[in-house]
C-alpha positions as CSV (number, residue, x, y, z in Angstrom):
1,X,0.0,0.0,0.0
2,X,1.3,3.5,-0.9
3,X,1.3,6.4,1.5
4,X,-2.1,7.4,0.0
5,X,-4.0,4.3,0.9
6,X,-7.5,3.6,0.0
7,X,-8.9,5.0,3.3
8,X,-6.9,8.3,2.9
9,X,-8.0,8.7,-0.7
10,X,-11.7,8.1,0.2
11,X,-11.6,10.7,2.9
12,X,-9.7,13.2,0.7
13,X,-12.0,12.8,-2.3
14,X,-15.2,12.5,-0.1
15,X,-14.4,14.2,3.1
16,X,-17.0,13.7,6.0
17,X,-18.0,16.8,7.8
18,X,-16.6,19.2,5.2
19,X,-19.1,22.0,5.6
20,X,-19.8,25.2,7.4
21,X,-21.8,25.1,10.6
22,X,-24.5,27.6,10.8
23,X,-24.5,27.4,14.5
24,X,-21.3,26.6,16.4
25,X,-20.3,26.8,20.0
26,X,-16.6,27.4,19.0
27,X,-14.5,27.7,16.0
28,X,-10.8,28.0,15.3
29,X,-8.4,28.5,12.5
30,X,-5.0,26.7,12.2
31,X,-2.5,26.6,9.4
32,X,0.9,25.3,8.5
33,X,2.7,28.1,6.5
34,X,5.4,25.7,5.6
35,X,3.2,23.6,3.4
36,X,0.1,25.7,2.9
37,X,-2.3,23.4,4.7
38,X,-5.1,25.4,6.4
39,X,-8.1,24.1,8.4
40,X,-11.1,25.9,9.9
41,X,-12.8,23.7,12.6
42,X,-16.2,24.5,14.2
43,X,-18.0,22.5,16.8
44,X,-21.4,22.6,18.3
45,X,-21.6,21.1,21.8
46,X,-24.9,20.3,23.5
47,X,-25.4,18.5,26.8
48,X,-21.7,17.7,27.0
49,X,-21.8,15.9,23.6
50,X,-20.3,16.8,20.3
51,X,-23.6,17.4,18.6
52,X,-21.9,18.5,15.3
53,X,-18.4,19.2,14.0
54,X,-17.3,20.5,10.7
55,X,-14.2,21.7,8.9
56,X,-13.3,23.7,5.9
57,X,-9.9,24.3,4.4
58,X,-7.4,23.3,1.9
59,X,-4.4,21.1,2.0
60,X,-2.8,17.9,1.0
61,X,-4.6,14.5,1.1
62,X,-3.1,13.7,4.5
63,X,-4.4,16.8,6.3
64,X,-7.8,16.8,4.8
65,X,-8.3,13.0,5.4
66,X,-7.1,13.4,8.9
67,X,-9.6,16.2,9.5
68,X,-12.3,14.0,8.0
69,X,-11.4,11.0,10.1
70,X,-11.1,13.0,13.3
71,X,-14.4,14.8,12.9
72,X,-16.1,11.4,12.2
73,X,-14.5,9.9,15.2
74,X,-15.5,12.6,17.7
75,X,-19.0,13.4,16.4
76,X,-21.7,12.3,18.9
77,X,-19.2,11.5,21.7
78,X,-19.0,13.1,25.2
79,X,-16.5,15.9,25.5
80,X,-15.0,14.0,28.5
81,X,-14.3,11.1,26.0
82,X,-12.6,13.2,23.4
83,X,-10.9,16.2,25.1
84,X,-7.8,14.2,25.7
85,X,-7.2,12.6,22.3
86,X,-3.5,12.4,21.7
87,X,-1.4,12.4,18.7
88,X,-1.0,8.7,18.6
89,X,-4.8,8.2,18.6
90,X,-5.0,10.6,15.5
91,X,-2.2,8.7,13.6
92,X,-3.9,5.4,14.4
93,X,-7.1,6.8,12.7
94,X,-5.0,7.2,9.5
95,X,-3.5,3.7,9.7
96,X,-0.6,4.3,7.4
97,X,3.1,4.9,7.9
98,X,4.1,8.6,7.6
99,X,7.3,10.4,7.1
100,X,8.2,13.1,9.6
101,X,7.1,15.8,7.3
102,X,3.7,14.3,6.8
103,X,3.1,13.8,10.5
104,X,2.8,17.5,10.8
105,X,0.1,17.5,8.0
106,X,-1.7,14.7,9.8
107,X,-1.7,16.5,13.1
108,X,-2.9,19.9,12.0
109,X,-6.6,19.0,12.4
110,X,-5.7,17.6,15.9
111,X,-4.1,20.9,16.8
112,X,-7.3,22.6,15.8
113,X,-9.4,20.3,17.9
114,X,-7.2,20.7,20.9
115,X,-7.6,24.5,20.6
116,X,-11.4,24.0,20.6
117,X,-11.2,21.9,23.7
118,X,-9.1,24.4,25.7
119,X,-10.8,27.6,24.6
């Protein structure tokens, strides 16, 4: 399997939760100026659950697939379950081996999510 495995390509071409939330509890913007990846992440929390989460942005297949997988993973879960997601958990969602340069791409959505959880 190449670096752009089937799951990555599926989430890149058909990203889940790639939309704008009309109502959001919080939103953040993060970017990686070195590669040009940019993610806007918005969340709607209700009764301590991630009722909805969405992202918009541009970037490589890894960063957009990571955002898609991460939003799909946290949607509907309790905040207490997802607020401490670590980098290893995000990389496991991708389920591919990444070079050091690509790890930064993969973790950009996680960086945005952590900012949502701490603000």
